[in-house]
Structure formats: structure tokens, C-alpha cells
mmCIF file as Biopython writes it, N, C-alpha, C and O atoms, coordinates in Angstrom:
data_model
#
loop_
_atom_site.group_PDB
_atom_site.id
_atom_site.type_symbol
_atom_site.label_atom_id
_atom_site.label_alt_id
_atom_site.label_comp_id
_atom_site.label_asym_id
_atom_site.label_entity_id
_atom_site.label_seq_id
_atom_site.pdbx_PDB_ins_code
_atom_site.Cartn_x
_atom_site.Cartn_y
_atom_site.Cartn_z
_atom_site.occupancy
_atom_site.B_iso_or_equiv
_atom_site.auth_seq_id
_atom_site.auth_asym_id
_atom_site.pdbx_PDB_model_num
ATOM 1   N N  . MET A ? 1  ? -140.764 70.478  -71.183 1.0 0.0 1  A 1 
ATOM 2   C CA . MET A ? 1  ? -141.813 71.339  -70.691 1.0 0.0 1  A 1 
ATOM 3   C C  . MET A ? 1  ? -142.815 71.578  -71.818 1.0 0.0 1  A 1 
ATOM 4   O O  . MET A ? 1  ? -142.428 71.896  -72.942 1.0 0.0 1  A 1 
ATOM 5   N N  . THR A ? 2  ? -144.076 71.425  -71.521 1.0 0.0 2  A 1 
ATOM 6   C CA . THR A ? 2  ? -145.113 71.639  -72.529 1.0 0.0 2  A 1 
ATOM 7   C C  . THR A ? 2  ? -145.803 72.973  -72.314 1.0 0.0 2  A 1 
ATOM 8   O O  . THR A ? 2  ? -145.824 73.502  -71.202 1.0 0.0 2  A 1 
ATOM 9   N N  . ASN A ? 3  ? -146.356 73.503  -73.367 1.0 0.0 3  A 1 
ATOM 10  C CA . ASN A ? 3  ? -147.081 74.765  -73.310 1.0 0.0 3  A 1 
ATOM 11  C C  . ASN A ? 3  ? -148.568 74.447  -73.465 1.0 0.0 3  A 1 
ATOM 12  O O  . ASN A ? 3  ? -148.988 74.023  -74.542 1.0 0.0 3  A 1 
ATOM 13  N N  . PRO A ? 4  ? -149.385 74.642  -72.410 1.0 0.0 4  A 1 
ATOM 14  C CA . PRO A ? 4  ? -150.790 74.256  -72.475 1.0 0.0 4  A 1 
ATOM 15  C C  . PRO A ? 4  ? -151.669 75.161  -73.329 1.0 0.0 4  A 1 
ATOM 16  O O  . PRO A ? 4  ? -152.824 74.822  -73.588 1.0 0.0 4  A 1 
ATOM 17  N N  . GLY A ? 5  ? -151.166 76.270  -73.760 1.0 0.0 5  A 1 
ATOM 18  C CA . GLY A ? 5  ? -151.977 77.193  -74.556 1.0 0.0 5  A 1 
ATOM 19  C C  . GLY A ? 5  ? -151.396 78.590  -74.509 1.0 0.0 5  A 1 
ATOM 20  O O  . GLY A ? 5  ? -150.333 78.815  -73.930 1.0 0.0 5  A 1 
ATOM 21  N N  . ASP A ? 6  ? -152.094 79.519  -75.115 1.0 0.0 6  A 1 
ATOM 22  C CA . ASP A ? 6  ? -151.644 80.910  -75.097 1.0 0.0 6  A 1 
ATOM 23  C C  . ASP A ? 6  ? -151.897 81.501  -73.722 1.0 0.0 6  A 1 
ATOM 24  O O  . ASP A ? 6  ? -152.966 81.327  -73.138 1.0 0.0 6  A 1 
ATOM 25  N N  . GLU A ? 7  ? -150.889 82.206  -73.215 1.0 0.0 7  A 1 
ATOM 26  C CA . GLU A ? 7  ? -151.021 82.838  -71.906 1.0 0.0 7  A 1 
ATOM 27  C C  . GLU A ? 7  ? -151.051 84.353  -72.061 1.0 0.0 7  A 1 
ATOM 28  O O  . GLU A ? 7  ? -150.621 84.906  -73.073 1.0 0.0 7  A 1 
ATOM 29  N N  . LYS A ? 8  ? -151.571 85.005  -71.028 1.0 0.0 8  A 1 
ATOM 30  C CA . LYS A ? 8  ? -151.498 86.460  -70.967 1.0 0.0 8  A 1 
ATOM 31  C C  . LYS A ? 8  ? -151.087 86.846  -69.555 1.0 0.0 8  A 1 
ATOM 32  O O  . LYS A ? 8  ? -151.303 86.096  -68.603 1.0 0.0 8  A 1 
ATOM 33  N N  . LEU A ? 9  ? -150.498 88.010  -69.436 1.0 0.0 9  A 1 
ATOM 34  C CA . LEU A ? 9  ? -150.018 88.514  -68.157 1.0 0.0 9  A 1 
ATOM 35  C C  . LEU A ? 9  ? -150.998 89.546  -67.627 1.0 0.0 9  A 1 
ATOM 36  O O  . LEU A ? 9  ? -151.405 90.453  -68.351 1.0 0.0 9  A 1 
ATOM 37  N N  . ILE A ? 10 ? -151.375 89.407  -66.365 1.0 0.0 10 A 1 
ATOM 38  C CA . ILE A ? 10 ? -152.213 90.393  -65.682 1.0 0.0 10 A 1 
ATOM 39  C C  . ILE A ? 10 ? -151.372 90.978  -64.560 1.0 0.0 10 A 1 
ATOM 40  O O  . ILE A ? 10 ? -150.890 90.246  -63.695 1.0 0.0 10 A 1 
ATOM 41  N N  . ARG A ? 11 ? -151.195 92.290  -64.569 1.0 0.0 11 A 1 
ATOM 42  C CA . ARG A ? 11 ? -150.412 92.962  -63.533 1.0 0.0 11 A 1 
ATOM 43  C C  . ARG A ? 11 ? -151.380 93.639  -62.570 1.0 0.0 11 A 1 
ATOM 44  O O  . ARG A ? 11 ? -152.257 94.392  -62.991 1.0 0.0 11 A 1 
ATOM 45  N N  . VAL A ? 12 ? -151.217 93.368  -61.276 1.0 0.0 12 A 1 
ATOM 46  C CA . VAL A ? 12 ? -152.099 93.893  -60.235 1.0 0.0 12 A 1 
ATOM 47  C C  . VAL A ? 12 ? -151.370 95.020  -59.504 1.0 0.0 12 A 1 
ATOM 48  O O  . VAL A ? 12 ? -150.251 94.843  -59.023 1.0 0.0 12 A 1 
ATOM 49  N N  . TYR A ? 13 ? -152.028 96.187  -59.431 1.0 0.0 13 A 1 
ATOM 50  C CA . TYR A ? 13 ? -151.453 97.356  -58.765 1.0 0.0 13 A 1 
ATOM 51  C C  . TYR A ? 13 ? -152.189 97.648  -57.471 1.0 0.0 13 A 1 
ATOM 52  O O  . TYR A ? 13 ? -153.383 97.374  -57.355 1.0 0.0 13 A 1 
ATOM 53  N N  . ASP A ? 14 ? -151.479 98.204  -56.495 1.0 0.0 14 A 1 
ATOM 54  C CA . ASP A ? 14 ? -152.076 98.681  -55.258 1.0 0.0 14 A 1 
ATOM 55  C C  . ASP A ? 14 ? -152.725 100.031 -55.555 1.0 0.0 14 A 1 
ATOM 56  O O  . ASP A ? 14 ? -152.068 100.922 -56.094 1.0 0.0 14 A 1 
ATOM 57  N N  . LYS A ? 15 ? -153.994 100.195 -55.215 1.0 0.0 15 A 1 
ATOM 58  C CA . LYS A ? 15 ? -154.706 101.447 -55.528 1.0 0.0 15 A 1 
ATOM 59  C C  . LYS A ? 15 ? -154.124 102.645 -54.783 1.0 0.0 15 A 1 
ATOM 60  O O  . LYS A ? 15 ? -154.042 103.739 -55.340 1.0 0.0 15 A 1 
ATOM 61  N N  . LYS A ? 16 ? -153.717 102.446 -53.522 1.0 0.0 16 A 1 
ATOM 62  C CA . LYS A ? 16 ? -153.221 103.575 -52.725 1.0 0.0 16 A 1 
ATOM 63  C C  . LYS A ? 16 ? -151.820 104.011 -53.144 1.0 0.0 16 A 1 
ATOM 64  O O  . LYS A ? 16 ? -151.584 105.197 -53.376 1.0 0.0 16 A 1 
ATOM 65  N N  . SER A ? 17 ? -150.890 103.062 -53.242 1.0 0.0 17 A 1 
ATOM 66  C CA . SER A ? 17 ? -149.498 103.412 -53.515 1.0 0.0 17 A 1 
ATOM 67  C C  . SER A ? 17 ? -149.161 103.447 -55.000 1.0 0.0 17 A 1 
ATOM 68  O O  . SER A ? 17 ? -148.193 104.091 -55.403 1.0 0.0 17 A 1 
ATOM 69  N N  . GLY A ? 18 ? -149.959 102.752 -55.819 1.0 0.0 18 A 1 
ATOM 70  C CA . GLY A ? 18 ? -149.661 102.673 -57.240 1.0 0.0 18 A 1 
ATOM 71  C C  . GLY A ? 18 ? -148.565 101.676 -57.577 1.0 0.0 18 A 1 
ATOM 72  O O  . GLY A ? 18 ? -148.169 101.555 -58.736 1.0 0.0 18 A 1 
ATOM 73  N N  . LYS A ? 19 ? -148.068 100.954 -56.565 1.0 0.0 19 A 1 
ATOM 74  C CA . LYS A ? 19 ? -147.004 99.971  -56.778 1.0 0.0 19 A 1 
ATOM 75  C C  . LYS A ? 19 ? -147.583 98.633  -57.234 1.0 0.0 19 A 1 
ATOM 76  O O  . LYS A ? 19 ? -148.741 98.310  -56.972 1.0 0.0 19 A 1 
ATOM 77  N N  . ILE A ? 20 ? -146.744 97.873  -57.919 1.0 0.0 20 A 1 
ATOM 78  C CA . ILE A ? 20 ? -147.152 96.548  -58.387 1.0 0.0 20 A 1 
ATOM 79  C C  . ILE A ? 20 ? -147.247 95.603  -57.196 1.0 0.0 20 A 1 
ATOM 80  O O  . ILE A ? 20 ? -146.332 95.534  -56.376 1.0 0.0 20 A 1 
ATOM 81  N N  . ARG A ? 21 ? -148.369 94.870  -57.103 1.0 0.0 21 A 1 
ATOM 82  C CA . ARG A ? 21 ? -148.573 93.893  -56.025 1.0 0.0 21 A 1 
ATOM 83  C C  . ARG A ? 21 ? -148.330 92.466  -56.492 1.0 0.0 21 A 1 
ATOM 84  O O  . ARG A ? 21 ? -147.837 91.641  -55.724 1.0 0.0 21 A 1 
ATOM 85  N N  . ALA A ? 22 ? -148.672 92.161  -57.754 1.0 0.0 22 A 1 
ATOM 86  C CA . ALA A ? 22 ? -148.534 90.789  -58.244 1.0 0.0 22 A 1 
ATOM 87  C C  . ALA A ? 22 ? -148.574 90.768  -59.762 1.0 0.0 22 A 1 
ATOM 88  O O  . ALA A ? 22 ? -149.123 91.665  -60.403 1.0 0.0 22 A 1 
ATOM 89  N N  . ASP A ? 23 ? -147.980 89.726  -60.317 1.0 0.0 23 A 1 
ATOM 90  C CA . ASP A ? 23 ? -148.116 89.405  -61.732 1.0 0.0 23 A 1 
ATOM 91  C C  . ASP A ? 23 ? -148.762 88.037  -61.814 1.0 0.0 23 A 1 
ATOM 92  O O  . ASP A ? 23 ? -148.303 87.094  -61.168 1.0 0.0 23 A 1 
ATOM 93  N N  . LEU A ? 24 ? -149.818 87.917  -62.599 1.0 0.0 24 A 1 
ATOM 94  C CA . LEU A ? 24 ? -150.508 86.644  -62.773 1.0 0.0 24 A 1 
ATOM 95  C C  . LEU A ? 24 ? -150.365 86.216  -64.227 1.0 0.0 24 A 1 
ATOM 96  O O  . LEU A ? 24 ? -150.582 87.012  -65.140 1.0 0.0 24 A 1 
ATOM 97  N N  . ILE A ? 25 ? -149.999 84.955  -64.434 1.0 0.0 25 A 1 
ATOM 98  C CA . ILE A ? 25 ? -149.956 84.392  -65.774 1.0 0.0 25 A 1 
ATOM 99  C C  . ILE A ? 25 ? -151.147 83.460  -65.891 1.0 0.0 25 A 1 
ATOM 100 O O  . ILE A ? 25 ? -151.253 82.480  -65.154 1.0 0.0 25 A 1 
ATOM 101 N N  . VAL A ? 26 ? -152.047 83.769  -66.823 1.0 0.0 26 A 1 
ATOM 102 C CA . VAL A ? 26 ? -153.289 83.009  -66.965 1.0 0.0 26 A 1 
ATOM 103 C C  . VAL A ? 26 ? -153.454 82.572  -68.417 1.0 0.0 26 A 1 
ATOM 104 O O  . VAL A ? 26 ? -152.867 83.154  -69.329 1.0 0.0 26 A 1 
ATOM 105 N N  . LEU A ? 27 ? -154.266 81.536  -68.611 1.0 0.0 27 A 1 
ATOM 106 C CA . LEU A ? 27 ? -154.578 81.102  -69.967 1.0 0.0 27 A 1 
ATOM 107 C C  . LEU A ? 27 ? -155.479 82.127  -70.631 1.0 0.0 27 A 1 
ATOM 108 O O  . LEU A ? 27 ? -156.363 82.690  -69.985 1.0 0.0 27 A 1 
ATOM 109 N N  . GLN A ? 28 ? -155.269 82.369  -71.897 1.0 0.0 28 A 1 
ATOM 110 C CA . GLN A ? 28 ? -155.996 83.402  -72.628 1.0 0.0 28 A 1 
ATOM 111 C C  . GLN A ? 28 ? -157.290 82.871  -73.235 1.0 0.0 28 A 1 
ATOM 112 O O  . GLN A ? 28 ? -157.928 83.581  -74.011 1.0 0.0 28 A 1 
ATOM 113 N N  . GLN A ? 29 ? -157.690 81.668  -72.915 1.0 0.0 29 A 1 
ATOM 114 C CA . GLN A ? 29 ? -158.854 81.042  -73.538 1.0 0.0 29 A 1 
ATOM 115 C C  . GLN A ? 29 ? -160.158 81.757  -73.233 1.0 0.0 29 A 1 
ATOM 116 O O  . GLN A ? 29 ? -160.957 81.972  -74.144 1.0 0.0 29 A 1 
ATOM 117 N N  . LYS A ? 30 ? -160.403 82.134  -71.987 1.0 0.0 30 A 1 
ATOM 118 C CA . LYS A ? 30 ? -161.689 82.727  -71.610 1.0 0.0 30 A 1 
ATOM 119 C C  . LYS A ? 30 ? -161.473 84.014  -70.832 1.0 0.0 30 A 1 
ATOM 120 O O  . LYS A ? 30 ? -160.436 84.212  -70.199 1.0 0.0 30 A 1 
ATOM 121 N N  . ASP A ? 31 ? -162.463 84.876  -70.891 1.0 0.0 31 A 1 
ATOM 122 C CA . ASP A ? 31 ? -162.485 86.054  -70.025 1.0 0.0 31 A 1 
ATOM 123 C C  . ASP A ? 31 ? -163.415 85.745  -68.866 1.0 0.0 31 A 1 
ATOM 124 O O  . ASP A ? 31 ? -164.613 85.535  -69.057 1.0 0.0 31 A 1 
ATOM 125 N N  . GLU A ? 32 ? -162.861 85.717  -67.668 1.0 0.0 32 A 1 
ATOM 126 C CA . GLU A ? 32 ? -163.653 85.461  -66.467 1.0 0.0 32 A 1 
ATOM 127 C C  . GLU A ? 32 ? -163.329 86.532  -65.442 1.0 0.0 32 A 1 
ATOM 128 O O  . GLU A ? 32 ? -162.259 87.138  -65.481 1.0 0.0 32 A 1 
ATOM 129 N N  . LEU A ? 33 ? -164.247 86.758  -64.535 1.0 0.0 33 A 1 
ATOM 130 C CA . LEU A ? 33 ? -163.995 87.697  -63.453 1.0 0.0 33 A 1 
ATOM 131 C C  . LEU A ? 33 ? -162.928 87.138  -62.528 1.0 0.0 33 A 1 
ATOM 132 O O  . LEU A ? 33 ? -162.857 85.930  -62.298 1.0 0.0 33 A 1 
ATOM 133 N N  . LEU A ? 34 ? -162.108 88.020  -62.006 1.0 0.0 34 A 1 
ATOM 134 C CA . LEU A ? 34 ? -161.032 87.629  -61.109 1.0 0.0 34 A 1 
ATOM 135 C C  . LEU A ? 34 ? -161.213 88.378  -59.797 1.0 0.0 34 A 1 
ATOM 136 O O  . LEU A ? 34 ? -161.251 89.608  -59.783 1.0 0.0 34 A 1 
ATOM 137 N N  . ALA A ? 35 ? -161.323 87.649  -58.706 1.0 0.0 35 A 1 
ATOM 138 C CA . ALA A ? 35 ? -161.460 88.266  -57.388 1.0 0.0 35 A 1 
ATOM 139 C C  . ALA A ? 35 ? -160.187 88.000  -56.599 1.0 0.0 35 A 1 
ATOM 140 O O  . ALA A ? 35 ? -159.794 86.848  -56.410 1.0 0.0 35 A 1 
ATOM 141 N N  . LEU A ? 36 ? -159.548 89.064  -56.141 1.0 0.0 36 A 1 
ATOM 142 C CA . LEU A ? 36 ? -158.335 88.939  -55.338 1.0 0.0 36 A 1 
ATOM 143 C C  . LEU A ? 36 ? -158.624 89.383  -53.922 1.0 0.0 36 A 1 
ATOM 144 O O  . LEU A ? 36 ? -159.412 90.300  -53.690 1.0 0.0 36 A 1 
ATOM 145 N N  . SER A ? 37 ? -157.981 88.726  -52.983 1.0 0.0 37 A 1 
ATOM 146 C CA . SER A ? 37 ? -158.176 89.063  -51.580 1.0 0.0 37 A 1 
ATOM 147 C C  . SER A ? 37 ? -156.816 89.129  -50.903 1.0 0.0 37 A 1 
ATOM 148 O O  . SER A ? 37 ? -155.960 88.277  -51.142 1.0 0.0 37 A 1 
ATOM 149 N N  . ASP A ? 38 ? -156.614 90.121  -50.070 1.0 0.0 38 A 1 
ATOM 150 C CA . ASP A ? 38 ? -155.363 90.280  -49.336 1.0 0.0 38 A 1 
ATOM 151 C C  . ASP A ? 38 ? -155.691 90.486  -47.864 1.0 0.0 38 A 1 
ATOM 152 O O  . ASP A ? 38 ? -155.313 91.494  -47.267 1.0 0.0 38 A 1 
ATOM 153 N N  . LYS A ? 39 ? -156.397 89.521  -47.287 1.0 0.0 39 A 1 
ATOM 154 C CA . LYS A ? 39 ? -156.815 89.625  -45.896 1.0 0.0 39 A 1 
ATOM 155 C C  . LYS A ? 39 ? -155.940 88.737  -45.028 1.0 0.0 39 A 1 
ATOM 156 O O  . LYS A ? 39 ? -155.556 87.642  -45.439 1.0 0.0 39 A 1 
ATOM 157 N N  . LEU A ? 40 ? -155.629 89.204  -43.837 1.0 0.0 40 A 1 
ATOM 158 C CA . LEU A ? 40 ? -154.879 88.390  -42.887 1.0 0.0 40 A 1 
ATOM 159 C C  . LEU A ? 40 ? -155.844 87.525  -42.094 1.0 0.0 40 A 1 
ATOM 160 O O  . LEU A ? 40 ? -156.884 87.995  -41.630 1.0 0.0 40 A 1 
ATOM 161 N N  . VAL A ? 41 ? -155.492 86.276  -41.947 1.0 0.0 41 A 1 
ATOM 162 C CA . VAL A ? 41 ? -156.304 85.356  -41.156 1.0 0.0 41 A 1 
ATOM 163 C C  . VAL A ? 41 ? -155.583 85.164  -39.829 1.0 0.0 41 A 1 
ATOM 164 O O  . VAL A ? 41 ? -154.485 84.609  -39.789 1.0 0.0 41 A 1 
ATOM 165 N N  . GLU A ? 42 ? -156.202 85.623  -38.738 1.0 0.0 42 A 1 
ATOM 166 C CA . GLU A ? 42 ? -155.543 85.590  -37.435 1.0 0.0 42 A 1 
ATOM 167 C C  . GLU A ? 42 ? -155.635 84.228  -36.766 1.0 0.0 42 A 1 
ATOM 168 O O  . GLU A ? 42 ? -154.642 83.758  -36.209 1.0 0.0 42 A 1 
ATOM 169 N N  . ASP A ? 43 ? -156.785 83.585  -36.801 1.0 0.0 43 A 1 
ATOM 170 C CA . ASP A ? 43 ? -156.974 82.304  -36.125 1.0 0.0 43 A 1 
ATOM 171 C C  . ASP A ? 43 ? -157.006 81.180  -37.144 1.0 0.0 43 A 1 
ATOM 172 O O  . ASP A ? 43 ? -158.043 80.922  -37.755 1.0 0.0 43 A 1 
ATOM 173 N N  . LEU A ? 44 ? -155.887 80.515  -37.331 1.0 0.0 44 A 1 
ATOM 174 C CA . LEU A ? 44 ? -155.855 79.396  -38.273 1.0 0.0 44 A 1 
ATOM 175 C C  . LEU A ? 44 ? -156.205 78.112  -37.584 1.0 0.0 44 A 1 
ATOM 176 O O  . LEU A ? 44 ? -156.231 77.058  -38.219 1.0 0.0 44 A 1 
#
């Protein structure tokens, strides 16, 4: 297994409940905006 670079952990919390929703492991090379969506798609 190879290591592509330095990683950092981003923990995503639910604003209403305060509970953890997700952990993301991302490369630490750049700071970029992150957009998350939790929408249900009814008609696939």
C-alpha cells in the first residue's frame, strides 16, 4: 500500500443534533471549498 501524501481528517457534524455525520480523509495539499449534500433523490 502506498501513501500518496499527507492526509487530514475532516469531521462533519449535524447542525441540529450535534452528532457526527461523516469523517472525510482528504489530501492536505490544498485548501478548497467543500460542498456536501444530503438530499434524497426520489426519481432515479
